[in-house]
N, C-alpha and C positions, 0 to 999 in steps of 0.2 A: 496633854493640852499641848506643852511648849514643842514635842516633836512634829505636831501638824504645821505648824506657823513656819518651821524653816523650808521644807517642801511646796509651800503656796509661794514663800516671798522669792525663794529662789527661780520659781517658775514666772512670777509678775515680772523679775529683774531680765529674766531671757527674752521674752515678750517685749517689754519696751527697750531691750538694746537691738533687738534686730529690727522695730520699726525706726530706730534712731537711723540706726547703717541705712536701711531704703531712703530715708528722706535726706539724710547728707549727700547721698550719690548721683541722684539725678540731675543729668545738664541739659537746658536747652540750648538747641542748636541758634546760634547768633547772626545776624546779618553779616557779610561781608565773605561768607563760606568761598572756599573755590575747590572745584573737581575739573579738573586737568588733564586732559591725554593731548602727547605729543610722540612725533615721530617726522621721520623727513616730509612725510603724506599719508596720511591726515594727522592733520591737529587741530583742537578744538577744547570747548568745555562742556560741561553740563549746568545748566543754569537753575535745576530744581532739586533740592535735596531734603532730605526729612527721615525719622527717625527716632528712634528712642537711645539714648545715651547713658549707661550706668556706670561711672568709674570712680574707685576709691582709690590711691596711692597705696592704701593701708590695707584694703581688702581687696585684691585683684581677683581670687574666687568668687566672688558676688557682681564684678565688673562684667558688663556686656555693652556692645553693640548691634543694634539690631537696625539697621539704617536701610535705606532704597534713593534710588536717583529715579526722577522721572525720565524716561528713554526719550519722550518725544520733546525735552527740553535741549537737545544737543542743539550746539552752534559752534560751526567751525569757522563762520565769518563769512562763508559764501551760499547764498540762498540754494543753486543748485547743487551744491554738495549735502547741505543740511537735508533738503528733501530726498537725496539718493541714500544717504544716511537712514533716514526713517524708513525707507522702503523696504520690503521682504528678503531684499537681497543684504541688505546689512543688518541693522535692528531689529527691524518687523514690528514697530512701536505699537500696531494695532493689535497683534497678537501677543507681543509682550512687553507691557509699558513700563515693565518697572524692573532694574537692574539693582539686585537685593545681596547686601552684605550681613550674615547673621554669626557672631564671633561666637567661638566654642571655647576659648583660653585663652588668656591675657596674662604675660609673665614679664616679670622683671630684667632687662639683660644689666650687660656692664656702665651700658651709657646711657639707657630708655625702655623702653619696652617692646616686646614683639606680640602681634595679636595673631591668631590663626581662627579661619571660619570657614563657612563655606559661600563661596561666589556665586551665586545665582542671574546667567544673562543670557537672554534668548533661549530659555529652556535649559540649558545646559548648568549642571550645578558641580563647581569642583571648590577642593579646598585649596588655599592661598594661605601664605603667611607672610608678614612684613613689618620692619620694623615702623615706629613711630615715636615722637616727642611728646609729650605734654606740658608745655610752657608759657606762662602768662595768661593762662585757662584757653588756650587755642590748642586741639590735637594738628599733627603734622607728621605726612609720612608720603611712602611713595614705594610703587612695587611695579613691574612691569607682566605684563599679559601676552600671551599669543591669540588674536583675534582670529583663528581659525579652529581653538580649541574650544570655541564659544560657536562656532558656525557662522559669526560675521565674517561677511564678503566670502569671496574663494580664491583661486589661484589663477582664476580662467579670464583671458580679455584686460578690459585696461582694472578691474578690481586686481588681477596680480601684480599691479605695479605699486598697488598700495602695502606699505610697510606690513613685516607681518606679526612686526612685535611693536606694541605702544605702553609706554613708559603716564602710570597713572601719578599724578601730585594730587595728593587732599590735602588741606587746611581749613579746618575747621573751628572756627572762634567759639565757646560756649559760655552761659551765662547760670546761674543755679537758679 
């Protein structure tokens, strides 16, 4: 009879520890987040950012970012540029309303962290990796994308004058 108690106890402890790990790692995106893109031209922000963030510095194997940007929330500071950016020639927000990032791996680096995942923008999915920090309950990171890799604009006419590469800077405060 004693032998049957041990497996049951171990099973209960495993179930409870799994529940505890998930409970302690979920984060809520707080107000004050910033999703900026910049180059010589264009530059701006996305105003709507949502998703699921599960992050535990001690359990990176269960950590993940499944987040999205409302592409229609783009703001360049210029009404005509915003309208153009939302058109089918650039972001095509009617057909592709969201820009998504789903992480596949999070790892520790010598000075911070690195995340790898799929960036899905305008129907194009590409794996990207970039460094980030997690300080004072704020995730911060940056990476560069080539807009043509995601069929954003063209190289013809006025669109050809727009920068080919954009720096994306992210700052996301979170609460438990």
